[in-house]
C-alpha positions as a Markdown table, in Angstrom:
| # | Residue | x | y | z |
|---|---|---|---|---|
| 1 | Unk | 103.8 | 86.5 | 138.4 |
| 2 | Unk | 101.9 | 84.3 | 140.8 |
| 3 | Unk | 102.3 | 80.5 | 140.5 |
| 4 | Unk | 98.5 | 80.1 | 139.4 |
| 5 | Unk | 99.1 | 82.0 | 136.7 |
| 6 | Unk | 102.2 | 80.8 | 135.7 |
| 7 | Unk | 101.3 | 77.1 | 136.1 |
| 8 | Unk | 98.3 | 78.1 | 133.8 |
| 9 | Unk | 100.5 | 79.7 | 131.0 |
| 10 | Unk | 103.0 | 76.7 | 131.2 |
| 11 | Unk | 100.4 | 74.1 | 130.8 |
| 12 | Unk | 99.4 | 75.8 | 127.4 |
| 13 | Unk | 102.9 | 75.7 | 126.2 |
| 14 | Unk | 104.0 | 79.0 | 127.3 |
| 15 | Unk | 107.7 | 79.5 | 128.3 |
| 16 | Unk | 107.1 | 81.9 | 130.7 |
| 17 | Unk | 110.8 | 81.8 | 132.4 |
| 18 | Unk | 112.1 | 82.5 | 128.9 |
| 19 | Unk | 110.1 | 85.2 | 128.3 |
| 20 | Unk | 110.4 | 87.0 | 131.7 |
| 21 | Unk | 114.0 | 86.9 | 130.9 |
| 22 | Unk | 113.5 | 88.4 | 127.9 |
| 23 | Unk | 111.2 | 91.0 | 129.7 |
| 24 | Unk | 113.9 | 91.7 | 132.3 |
| 25 | Unk | 111.4 | 89.9 | 134.9 |
| 26 | Unk | 109.2 | 92.8 | 134.5 |
| 27 | Unk | 105.5 | 91.0 | 135.5 |
| 28 | Unk | 103.6 | 94.0 | 134.6 |
| 29 | Unk | 105.1 | 94.6 | 131.1 |
| 30 | Unk | 104.9 | 90.6 | 130.3 |
| 31 | Unk | 101.4 | 90.6 | 130.9 |
| 32 | Unk | 100.7 | 93.9 | 129.0 |
| 33 | Unk | 102.4 | 92.4 | 126.0 |
| 34 | Unk | 100.6 | 89.2 | 126.4 |
| 35 | Unk | 97.3 | 91.4 | 126.2 |
| 36 | Unk | 98.4 | 92.5 | 123.2 |
| 37 | Unk | 98.2 | 89.4 | 121.6 |
| 38 | Unk | 94.5 | 89.7 | 121.7 |
| 39 | Unk | 94.6 | 92.5 | 119.4 |
| 40 | Unk | 97.2 | 91.1 | 117.1 |
| 41 | Unk | 95.6 | 90.6 | 113.3 |
| 42 | Unk | 98.4 | 88.2 | 112.0 |
| 43 | Unk | 96.2 | 85.0 | 112.7 |
| 44 | Unk | 93.3 | 86.3 | 110.7 |
| 45 | Unk | 95.7 | 87.7 | 108.1 |
| 46 | Unk | 97.2 | 84.3 | 107.7 |
| 47 | Unk | 93.8 | 82.6 | 107.3 |
| 48 | Unk | 92.8 | 84.8 | 104.9 |
| 49 | Unk | 95.8 | 84.9 | 102.7 |
| 50 | Unk | 95.7 | 80.9 | 103.0 |
| 51 | Unk | 91.7 | 80.6 | 102.0 |
| 52 | Unk | 92.5 | 82.9 | 99.3 |
| 53 | Unk | 95.7 | 81.2 | 98.2 |
| 54 | Unk | 97.8 | 84.0 | 98.6 |
| 55 | Unk | 101.0 | 83.0 | 99.4 |
| 56 | Unk | 103.0 | 86.0 | 99.9 |
| 57 | Unk | 100.9 | 87.5 | 102.4 |
| 58 | Unk | 100.6 | 84.3 | 104.2 |
| 59 | Unk | 104.4 | 84.1 | 104.6 |
| 60 | Unk | 104.1 | 87.6 | 105.8 |
| 61 | Unk | 101.5 | 87.0 | 108.2 |
| 62 | Unk | 103.0 | 83.4 | 109.6 |
| 63 | Unk | 106.1 | 85.1 | 109.6 |
| 64 | Unk | 105.1 | 88.1 | 111.7 |
| 65 | Unk | 103.3 | 85.9 | 114.3 |
| 66 | Unk | 106.1 | 83.7 | 114.7 |
| 67 | Unk | 108.2 | 86.6 | 115.8 |
| 68 | Unk | 105.4 | 88.0 | 118.0 |
| 69 | Unk | 104.9 | 84.5 | 119.9 |
| 70 | Unk | 108.5 | 83.8 | 120.3 |
| 71 | Unk | 108.9 | 86.9 | 122.1 |
| 72 | Unk | 105.9 | 86.0 | 124.2 |
| 73 | Unk | 107.1 | 82.6 | 124.8 |
| 74 | Unk | 104.2 | 80.9 | 123.0 |
| 75 | Unk | 106.2 | 77.9 | 122.2 |
| 76 | Unk | 103.4 | 75.5 | 121.2 |
| 77 | Unk | 102.3 | 78.3 | 118.4 |
| 78 | Unk | 106.0 | 79.3 | 117.8 |
| 79 | Unk | 107.1 | 75.7 | 117.1 |
| 80 | Unk | 104.2 | 74.9 | 114.8 |
| 81 | Unk | 104.7 | 78.6 | 112.7 |
| 82 | Unk | 108.5 | 77.5 | 112.4 |
| 83 | Unk | 107.9 | 74.7 | 109.2 |
| 84 | Unk | 104.8 | 76.8 | 108.2 |
| 85 | Unk | 107.0 | 80.0 | 107.6 |
| 86 | Unk | 109.6 | 77.8 | 105.8 |
| 87 | Unk | 107.3 | 76.1 | 103.4 |
| 88 | Unk | 105.7 | 79.4 | 102.9 |
| 89 | Unk | 109.1 | 81.0 | 102.0 |
| 90 | Unk | 109.5 | 78.6 | 99.4 |
| 91 | Unk | 105.9 | 79.1 | 98.2 |
| 92 | Unk | 104.5 | 75.8 | 99.5 |
| 93 | Unk | 100.7 | 76.2 | 100.3 |
| 94 | Unk | 100.6 | 72.6 | 101.3 |
| 95 | Unk | 99.9 | 73.5 | 105.2 |
| 96 | Unk | 96.1 | 72.3 | 105.9 |
| 97 | Unk | 97.3 | 70.1 | 108.8 |
| 98 | Unk | 99.2 | 72.7 | 110.6 |
| 99 | Unk | 96.5 | 75.3 | 109.8 |
| 100 | Unk | 94.0 | 73.0 | 111.6 |
| 101 | Unk | 96.4 | 72.6 | 114.8 |
| 102 | Unk | 97.2 | 76.7 | 114.5 |
| 103 | Unk | 93.5 | 77.4 | 115.0 |
| 104 | Unk | 93.3 | 74.9 | 117.8 |
| 105 | Unk | 96.6 | 76.4 | 119.3 |
| 106 | Unk | 95.7 | 79.5 | 118.7 |
| 107 | Unk | 92.3 | 79.8 | 120.2 |
| 108 | Unk | 93.6 | 77.8 | 123.5 |
| 109 | Unk | 96.4 | 80.7 | 123.8 |
| 110 | Unk | 93.9 | 83.4 | 123.4 |
| 111 | Unk | 91.5 | 82.1 | 125.5 |
| 112 | Unk | 94.3 | 81.7 | 128.3 |
| 113 | Unk | 95.6 | 85.1 | 127.8 |
| 114 | Unk | 91.9 | 86.7 | 127.7 |
| 115 | Unk | 91.2 | 85.1 | 131.0 |
| 116 | Unk | 94.6 | 86.5 | 133.0 |
């Protein structure tokens, strides 16, 4: 991965080195999987479930998203999703602040990846 792309990703909270280890230093595969983030629907599902008060579906979507962003090294999202998933696991929908943060971080990551 060229230094400019790596710096751009790291400035947005991506653990590029960790992700590259998981992807066996295959830059092409990592970039291809990053692009799959653009098509992933877990964020939209989480928002919809939260907006409708469906805690079980919100948990499923948050848990899916947490695993996906962990593998991609999007630590800013991963670190926010950890406590959200745990709250939702125990049926605690008091995550308004986290949802606001998630929206910002999600769109930042989406824009960065979309411009790779």
